[in-house]
C-alpha positions in Angstrom: 24.9 19.0 -2.8 23.0 18.4 -5.9 19.4 19.5 -6.4 18.4 16.0 -5.5 18.0 17.1 -1.9 17.6 20.8 -2.2 14.4 21.6 -0.3 15.0 25.3 -0.6 15.0 27.5 -3.6 14.4 24.9 -6.3 11.5 23.5 -4.3 9.6 26.8 -4.3 10.2 27.7 -8.0 7.9 25.3 -9.7 5.5 25.5 -12.7 1.9 26.3 -11.9 0.9 22.8 -13.0 3.1 21.3 -10.3 1.4 23.5 -7.6 -2.1 22.5 -9.0 -1.2 18.8 -8.6 0.4 19.4 -5.2 -2.8 21.2 -4.0 -4.9 18.3 -5.2 -2.5 15.9 -3.4 -3.1 17.8 -0.1 -6.8 17.4 -0.5 -6.5 13.8 -1.5 -4.5 13.0 1.6 -6.9 14.9 3.7 -9.4 12.1 2.9 -7.3 9.6 4.8 -7.3 11.5 8.1 -10.6 13.2 7.6 -12.6 10.5 9.4 -10.2 10.3 12.3 -11.8 12.9 14.6 -15.4 11.8 13.7 -14.9 8.0 14.3 -16.4 8.2 17.8 -19.2 10.5 16.4 -20.0 8.1 13.6 -20.0 5.1 16.0 -22.6 6.9 18.2 -24.7 8.3 15.3 -24.9 5.1 13.3 -24.8 2.7 16.3 -21.5 1.1 15.1 -18.8 -0.8 16.9 -15.2 0.3 17.0 -14.2 -2.5 14.6 -17.0 -1.4 12.1 -15.8 2.2 12.2 -12.2 1.2 11.7 -13.4 -0.5 8.5 -13.9 3.0 7.1 -10.1 3.0 6.8 -9.8 -0.6 5.7 -12.3 -0.5 2.8 -10.7 2.7 1.5 -7.1 1.4 1.8 -7.8 -2.1 0.4 -9.4 -0.8 -2.7 -6.7 1.9 -3.0 -4.0 -0.7 -2.8 -5.5 -3.2 -5.2 -6.4 -0.5 -7.7 -2.8 0.9 -7.6 -1.8 -2.3 -9.5 -3.7 -1.1 -12.6 -3.3 2.6 -12.5 -0.1 2.6 -14.6 -1.9 0.4 -17.2 -4.7 2.9 -17.3 -2.7 6.2 -17.3 -0.3 4.9 -20.0 -3.3 4.5 -22.3 -5.5 7.5 -21.5 -2.8 9.9 -20.3 -1.8 11.2 -16.9 -4.2 14.3 -17.0 -7.3 12.2 -17.8 -6.3 9.7 -15.1 -6.0 12.4 -12.5 -9.3 14.0 -13.5 -11.1 10.6 -13.4 -9.7 10.0 -10.0 -10.8 13.4 -8.7 -14.3 13.0 -10.2 -14.7 9.6 -8.4 -13.6 11.1 -5.1 -16.1 13.9 -5.4 -18.9 11.5 -6.2 -18.2 9.0 -3.5 -17.5 11.6 -0.8 -20.9 13.1 -1.6 -22.5 9.6 -1.4 -20.8 9.0 2.0 -22.3 12.3 3.3 -25.8 11.2 2.2 -25.6 7.6 3.7 -27.8 6.4 6.5 -26.0 3.3 7.7 -22.3 2.5 8.6 -22.1 -0.4 6.2 -23.2 1.9 3.3 -20.5 4.5 4.3 -17.9 1.7 4.4 -19.0 0.7 0.8 -18.8 4.2 -0.5 -15.4 4.7 1.1 -14.2 1.7 -1.0 -15.4 3.6 -4.1 -13.5 6.7 -2.8 -10.4 4.5 -2.6 -10.7 3.7 -6.3 -10.6 7.4 -7.2 -7.8 7.9 -4.7 -5.7 5.2 -6.3 -6.1 6.6 -9.8 -5.1 10.0 -8.5 -2.3 9.3 -6.0 0.0 7.0 -8.0 -0.4 9.2 -11.1 0.2 12.4 -9.1 3.5 11.2 -7.8 4.8 10.3 -11.3 3.4 13.6 -12.7 5.1 15.7 -10.0 8.4 13.9 -10.4 8.2 14.5 -14.2 7.3 18.2 -14.0 9.2 19.5 -11.0 12.4 21.5 -11.5 15.3 20.6 -9.2 15.4 16.8 -9.7 13.4 13.9 -8.3 14.5 14.6 -4.7 12.8 18.0 -4.8 9.7 16.5 -6.3 9.5 13.8 -3.7 10.0 16.3 -0.9 7.1 18.4 -2.4 4.9 15.3 -2.7 5.6 14.2 0.9 5.0 17.8 2.1 1.6 17.6 0.4 1.0 14.3 2.2 1.9 15.9 5.6 -0.2 19.0 5.1 -3.1 16.9 3.9 -2.7 14.6 6.9 -2.6 17.7 9.2 -5.5 19.6 7.7 -7.8 16.5 7.2 -8.2 15.8 10.9 -8.5 19.5 11.7 -11.2 20.0 9.1 -12.9 16.8 10.1 -12.9 18.0 13.8 -14.3 21.5 13.0 -16.9 20.3 10.6 -17.6 17.2 12.7 -18.8 19.4 15.5 -21.8 20.3 13.4 -22.4 16.9 11.9 -20.5 13.7 10.9 -21.7 14.3 7.4 -20.2 17.8 7.0 -16.5 16.7 6.6 -17.5 14.5 3.6 -19.3 17.5 2.0 -16.2 19.6 2.6 -13.9 17.2 0.8 -16.3 17.0 -2.1 -16.1 20.8 -2.5 -12.3 20.9 -2.2 -11.8 18.1 -4.7 -14.1 19.9 -7.1 -11.8 22.9 -6.9 -8.8 20.7 -7.4 -10.5 19.1 -10.5 -10.9 22.6 -12.0 -7.3 23.6 -11.2 -5.8 20.5 -12.9 -8.2 20.8 -15.8 -7.0 24.4 -16.4 -3.4 24.4 -15.4 -2.0 20.9 -16.3 -1.2 20.4 -19.9 -1.3 17.0 -21.5 2.1 16.1 -23.0 2.5 16.1 -26.8 3.5 12.5 -26.8 1.7 9.8 -24.9 3.9 7.3 -23.0 4.2 3.7 -24.3 1.4 1.5 -23.1 2.4 -0.4 -19.9 1.4 -4.0 -19.5 -1.3 -4.8 -17.0 1.0 -7.2 -15.0 4.0 -4.7 -14.9 3.5 -3.6 -11.3 3.2 -7.2 -10.1 6.3 -8.2 -12.1 8.1 -5.2 -10.7 8.0 -6.6 -7.2 10.3 -9.4 -8.4 13.1 -6.8 -8.6 15.0 -7.4 -5.4 15.4 -3.7 -4.4 11.7 -2.9 -5.0 10.7 -6.1 -3.3 12.7 -5.3 -0.1 11.3 -1.8 0.0 7.7 -3.0 -0.5 8.0 -5.6 2.2 9.5 -3.0 4.6 6.5 -0.7 3.7 4.0 -3.4 4.6 5.1 -3.5 8.2 5.9 0.2 8.4 2.4 1.1 7.3 0.9 -1.2 9.9 2.6 0.9 12.5 1.6 4.1 10.7 -2.1 3.3 10.5 -2.4 1.9 14.1 -1.2 5.3 15.3 -3.5 7.2 13.0 -6.6 5.1 13.1 -6.7 3.7 16.6 -5.6 6.7 18.7 -8.9 8.6 18.6 -10.5 6.0 20.8 -8.1 6.0 23.9 -7.6 9.8 23.6 -11.2 10.3 24.8 -11.4 13.8 23.2 -14.3 15.3 21.3 -14.0 15.9 17.5 -12.2 19.2 17.9 -9.7 17.8 20.4 -8.9 14.8 18.2 -8.7 17.1 15.1 -6.2 19.4 16.9 -4.1 16.4 18.1 -3.7 15.1 14.6 -3.3 18.5 13.1 -0.1 18.7 15.3 0.8 15.2 14.2 0.4 16.1 10.5 2.4 19.3 10.9 5.2 17.4 12.5 5.1 14.9 9.6 5.2 17.7 7.1 8.1 19.5 8.8 10.4 16.4 8.8 9.3 15.5 5.3 10.5 18.9 4.0 13.5 19.6 6.2 14.3 16.7 8.4 14.8 14.0 5.8 16.9 16.1 3.4 19.1 17.2 6.4 19.8 13.6 7.5 20.5 12.6 3.9 23.3 15.0 3.8 25.2 12.9 6.3 23.8 9.4 6.0 22.8 6.9 3.4 19.1 6.3 2.8 19.1 2.8 4.4 21.1 4.1 7.4 18.5 6.8 8.0 15.7 4.2 7.9 17.6 1.8 10.2 18.0 4.5 12.7 14.5 6.0 12.5 12.4 2.8 12.4 13.6 1.6 15.8 13.0 5.0 17.2 9.4 4.8 15.9 9.0 1.4 17.6 10.2 2.9 20.9 7.8 5.8 20.6 4.9 3.4 19.9 5.9 1.2 22.8 5.9 4.3 25.1 2.5 5.3 23.7 1.2 1.9 24.8 2.6 2.4 28.3 1.2 5.9 28.8 -2.1 5.3 26.8 -4.2 6.2 29.9 -2.7 9.6 30.2 -4.0 11.8 27.3 -1.3 14.5 27.5 1.4 11.8 27.3 -0.3 10.0 24.5 -0.6 13.3 22.5 3.1 13.8 22.9 3.8 10.3 21.6 1.5 10.9 18.6 3.3 14.2 17.6 6.7 12.6 18.1 5.5 9.7 15.9 4.6 12.3 13.3 8.2 13.6 13.2 9.6 10.1 12.7 7.0 9.1 10.1 7.7 12.2 8.0 11.4 11.1 7.7 10.5 7.5 6.9 7.9 8.6 4.3 10.3 10.8 2.3 13.3 8.4 2.5 11.2 5.4 1.5 9.6 7.2 -1.4 12.9 8.5 -2.7 14.4 5.0 -2.4 11.6 3.5 -4.5 12.1 6.1 -7.2 15.8 5.5 -7.3 15.9 1.7 -6.7 15.3 0.6 -10.3 15.2 1.7 -13.9 11.5 1.0 -14.2 9.1 3.7 -15.4 8.1 6.0 -12.5 4.4 5.1 -12.9 5.2 1.4 -12.5 7.5 1.8 -9.5 5.0 4.1 -7.8 2.0 1.8 -8.5 3.8 -1.3 -7.4 5.1 0.2 -4.1 2.0 2.1 -3.3 -0.2 -1.0 -3.7 1.7 -2.9 -1.2 2.0 0.1 1.1 -1.7 0.7 1.3 -2.6 -3.0 1.6 -0.3 -3.2 4.6 -2.0 -0.2 6.1 -5.5 -1.6 5.4 -5.0 -4.5 7.8 -4.0 -2.4 10.7 -7.1 -0.5 11.9 -9.5 -3.5 12.4 -6.7 -5.6 14.0 -5.9 -2.8 16.3 -9.5 -2.4 17.3 -9.9 -6.1 17.9 -6.7 -6.2 20.0 -7.9 -3.1 22.0 -11.3 -4.7 22.6 -9.8 -8.0 23.7 -6.6 -7.0 25.6 -6.9 -3.3 26.4 -5.6 -0.1 24.8 -1.9 -0.9 25.3 -2.0 -4.0 23.0 -2.5 -2.1 19.7 0.5 0.1 20.3 2.7 -2.9 21.2 1.5 -4.5 18.0 2.4 -1.4 16.0 5.9 -1.2 17.7 6.5 -4.9 16.8 5.6 -4.1 13.2 8.1 -1.3 13.1 10.8 -3.6 14.4 9.9 -6.2 11.7 10.2 -3.5 9.1 13.7 -2.7 10.5 14.6 -6.4 10.3 13.4 -6.8 6.7 15.4 -3.7 5.6 18.5 -4.9 7.5 18.3 -8.4 5.9 17.7 -7.0 2.4 20.1 -4.1 2.6 22.5 -5.7 0.0 19.8 -5.4 -2.6 19.6 -1.6 -2.0 23.2 -0.8 -3.1 21.9 1.4 -6.0 19.8 3.4 -3.6 22.7 4.1 -1.3 25.3 4.5 -4.0 23.4 7.5 -5.5 23.3 9.3 -2.2 27.0 8.6 -1.7 27.8 10.0 -5.2 25.9 13.2 -4.2 27.8 13.5 -0.9 31.1 13.1 -2.8 30.0 15.8 -5.3 29.1 18.1 -2.4 32.5 17.5 -0.8 34.3 18.2 -4.0 32.4 21.5 -4.5 33.1 22.5 -1.0 36.8 21.8 -1.4 36.8 23.8 -4.6 35.2 26.7 -2.9 37.7 26.6 -0.1 40.6 26.6 -2.5 
């Protein structure tokens, strides 16, 4: 097996700059799940409805998604390091402003500003890690998705612990951690001697015309609806306090990280990328449907949430690898294009889920999420012919591994 899917030795032996960016990624992804355990607390403290509190996700994700379309344009002109630093600085500023806010509408607005910083950072971070990691793009993507999983795990836990003191405390906590990440990247990440060629402003939009990237982006829209219904709506039917919600999603995030690091590479030793997705997406739909049935039983719902984390970790890694391998586009363009659509799909999910829950009961949002996962499966199945390059590269690696094994046996 080539280093493309080596999640062992090559993954751990990386330059310090890679670890600095990876640490910052962990903190950046903490920001997504940070508000999860304090949603009910914010609703009580600021006299907000469930739909209003879910807009804390939506404003963040909408701006993140839209801004992703221009991040490659910006970073190709000012450089990856400056783009990362500007993104981190904006996150620090807007997380502090969230902590100091006195009304839910103001917090929603500042979360939008936070999303701008997040967009500048995340799309550039993926391209930076892929470019700097030793061991091939597969090792880089596993490391990136592991950072995502750990951030998703630690974010709710930190939010739950600090949220016991005040709903403002988690926002202050993220500001401090992001300031540390800012210093780490400033000191450890060197700017390349040559700046990449300027990327046209419309490049990420034009990239979606590529059949392979278009199919993967459309799949990601519906997949991320399922993802964010599970993440954003579940705190309400669980009925736990901030610590209980934080611990639940800590387990979910750890499950996501485990399968990102080990589960996805293991499956890819035996199956093509599209086959893995066509197996795991229906399993995710089934898990969400079961969550809708058992939603009134907290222990059963927690189990479904953690199982969902296991399945989401596999999908995240395989989808991201597929995007990086699907075209010959610059990594920044492919990452920006795919990530924009991915986050915009997720942005619609939280308020729709809250509205469905309010109108039809807690089962409805999970059935909506399960249906979205099935639509993602259908999109991928219908567009599979466009993904021949993605699957062919995995097949080449498997043939290489078999040849090496035969040579060793001889």
